[in-house]
N, C-alpha and C positions, 0 to 999 in steps of 0.2 A: 792949901790943905783942906779947905772947906769944899772946893770943887771936887776933890777926890772922894769925900764922904758922901756926897750927893750922888756921885757916879756909882759908888758902891751900893748905896741904898737902892737906886733905881735898877741896878743889876739884880739885886736880891729879890725885888718885886717882880720883875720880868720872870726870873726862874720859878718863883712861887706860882705866878699865873700859868706859865707853861706847864708845870707839873699838875696843877689843878685842871686845866683843860684836858690834859692827857689823861689823867685819872678819871675825869668824867667821861670822856670819849670812850675809854676803855671799858665803861660800865653803862653805856648807854647804846641805843640803837635807832633805827629809821624804819617806819612803815610806809611804804608807797602803795596808794590805792587808785585804781582806774576802774572804768566800768563801761559796758556797752549796754544801753546808751549812756552818755556822759551826762554831766550836770546832776548827778545823784548826790544827796546828802550823806556824809560820812560821820558816824558816831563812834567814838572810842570810850568804852566803858560807859555808855549812856550819854556821853558829852558831845554835842555837835561840835566838828573840827573844820568842816567846810565841804565843798563840792569836788566831785572827781573831774579831772584828775588831780590828786592831792598827795603831798609828801609831808609826812609828819616826822620831824627830826628830834633829836636829843631826848628820846624817851628811855627812862631808866630800864634796866633789864628787869624782865617779869612777864606775866601773862597780861593779855589784853583781849577784850571782847570787842570785835570790829563789827559794825552794823552799817550796811548800805541801803539807803531808802530812795525810791523814785515813784511818784504818784503813778498809779496803773500797773505797777510791777510788784512782785513779791519782795519782801525783805530779804536781804542777803546777810548771813550771819557767819562768822568765823573766829574761832579762838586761836590766838597766835602767841608764841613765846619768843621773847628777845632774850639772848644770851651772847656769850663771847664767841660761841661757834656760830650763831645765827643772829647777827647783829642788823641784818638788812632784810626786811620781809617785803615781798611783792604780792599784792591781792588784785586780780583782775577778773572779776565775775562777769559772766554774760547773764543780765537780769532777766527773769521770766516774767511774762505778763501775769498780772493778777486777774483771775477770771471768777465770774459768778454764773449761776445757772438759771433758766427760766423754764417752768413747767406750763405748757400752754394747752387749753383744751377749748373747744367751742361748741355752741349749740346752734345748729346741728353739726356733728363731727365730720371729718373728711375735708376740711378747708385746707388749701394750700397755704403753708407757713412761709413767709420771706422774712430774712433778717437783714436789714441794710440793703434791701434789694436782691439779696441771694435766696433761691429757693432752698429750704431746708428738709421739707417732707410735708406730711399732712397731720391734722390734729387727730388724737392727742399725741404730743410730743414733748419731750425735755432737750432743751438746748444747753450744753454744759461749758461752752467756750467763749463767752462774752466777756470782754474785757472790762475790768472795773475802771471808775473814773471817767468813762466816756458815755455818751448816750447812743443808744441803739434804737433803730426804728423796726417795730414789729408790724407786719402786714398779714392779714388773712384774707384770702380770695376763695369764693365758692360760687359756682354758677347760680344764677338766680338770686343772689343775696348781694347786698351792698358790700363794698371793701371795707374792711375794719382795720383800723391803725391805732398804735400806741407807742409813745417813746418811753424806754426804760433806762435806768441807770443804777448803779450800786457802787458804793466805795468798799464793800466788804465781800469776802468769798461766801456768799449765802445762795439761797435758792428763792427766787420769786415765783408766785404762782398767779397765772392769769386764766380766768374763765370768761371767754368772750360770747356774748349773746348776739348772733348775727341777725340783721334785719333784712327781711325779704324786699327784693326789688318790687316796686310797683309793676301792675300788669303790663305786658309788652305783646304786641302783635306784629310780626314782620311778614309782609306779603311781597313776593316777587312773581313776575309773570313772563311769559313768552308767547306773543310779543309783549314789549313793555308798554307803559303809559295806558294800561287798562284801568277802568274805572272800578274802585272797590266800594262796596256797600255793606254795612252792618244794620241788619234789620231794616232793609230798604232805605236807609239813609246813606247818602254819599259821604265818604270819609276821606278820599284822596285818590291819587293815581299811582300805580306801581312804577318803581319800587317805592314801597311805603313802610315806614316804621312808625307805629302807633304806641304811644306810652300812656300810662295812667287811664287806661280804659276800666270803666267800672267792672267790678266782678259780675258774672252772669252768664247766661247762655244766649248766643247770637247766631242769626242766620248770616253767614258770610257769602257774598255774591261778587264775582270778579267778571266784568264784560269788556269786550272789545267789539266795535261793529265788525259784522260779517264773520264772527267767531261764536261757537257754542258758548254760553255762559257757563261759568264754573259756580257751584253752589255746594255749601257744606254748613253743618251745624258745629259750632265751636263752643268750648266751654272755658271762659276766661277766669283764672284764678291768681290771687295776689302771689308773686314770687315765681310765677310760671311764665315761660316765654313760648308764645305760639308762633311758629315759622312755617310758611307754605311756600313752595316753589313750584309754581303752577304753569303747564304748558297747554295753552288753550287749543282747541281743535277747530280748524276751519269749517264753517257751516256749509252744509250742502244746499240748502234753501234759506234765502234771507231776504227780508223786505224792510225798508225803512221808510217811514212816513212823518214829514214835517210840514208845519203850516205856519203862515204869517197872517194874523197872530197865532200864537200857539194855544195849547190847552183845548183844541177842538177834540170832541168825541170822534172815536174811530170805530167804524163798523166794517167788518169784513164778512162778506155774504150774509148781511142782515144781522150779525151778532155783535154786540158792543164788546170791543176787546181792549180799550184803554183811551188814553188821550195823547194828542201830539205834544212833543215829538215821540213817535212810537216805532219800535223795531221788533222783530221776531225772527226766531230761527226755527221756530216750529210750524211755520205755514207749509202747506203741502203743495206739491207740484201740481201745475194745471192753471186754469183760468179762475180768477176770483174778482168780486165786485167790491170796490173800495167806496165808502161813504163817509163824509166827514160833516159834522154839525157843530156850530158855535152861535150862541145867542147874538143876534145883531148882525149876522152875516149870512149870505146866501149859502145854502148846502152845496156841497161839492160831491160829484160822483164820477168814477172812472172804472175801468176795467183793465187788469193787468194779467199777464202770463208769468207764472213763476216756473223757472227751469233750474235744473240742478247745476251748481257752481256758477250761476249767472246772478248776482245780487241785483235786486230791484229796488231803486231809490226813487221816491216821490217827493217833490217839494211843491207845495201849493201856496199861492197868494189868494186868500179868501177875499171875497168882494162884500162890501157892506150893503145891507139892505137899503133899498130907496127910502 
């Protein structure tokens, strides 16, 4: 008899639980939330429930505010209603990137603007599609000015303002020649051989001279200014008349036809055609004298070992 009573009691409990569950299920629903990209936070009426993909079960019928959040993306909001005819709701948003803007100007203007290595235009410019929550490299490039760089980021949809003061490049003088390996002089001081790239030259006016043996020298006055690049591509002309005089030791006075013209080593493309007297003098050494004939397109080269005085 006792066993029968227990069995009846358990049956009654089971029936009550069954009807309670059935009653609850008939008055509750499910909200399934997924997103692209996934791992977004899901809030139900402002309360965090988990990350996508997520299924929220046994929700009483009624209205719910669903919010999906992911860093770097705009919040997604949707209001849903659960009822007997709509007990299962599926939410699958494609999240949009959250962006901010940057207004960029420079002094001077007209600089090329690069965002993360991609050229966007010239200053002044407004960039409106930078993704929030990440860093972005802004670069400005302008001829004769140093490259300007800055990293920017923002967590909100706002506009940043940048005013870049560009710094002029130090002076630069670039000299190329045909033939190459020509000697370059600034104000009669030798500064190198072509091809030549000179930087950090003091501002000022210079006499530029480029020479190669047996070629007409190139000469020009140049104005060197900070931020400016001077470039010359020079084609030298073969000299019609040419004489070269060297001595051992060097630095002997050179006289041509009785007129002092310089010191050894000496060369000239302005000597005239015909016969000329060459005379060399150096203290402590015997004078040297010879006669040469200058002909067109026939270089004259003299190399002398001076003799010491007894």
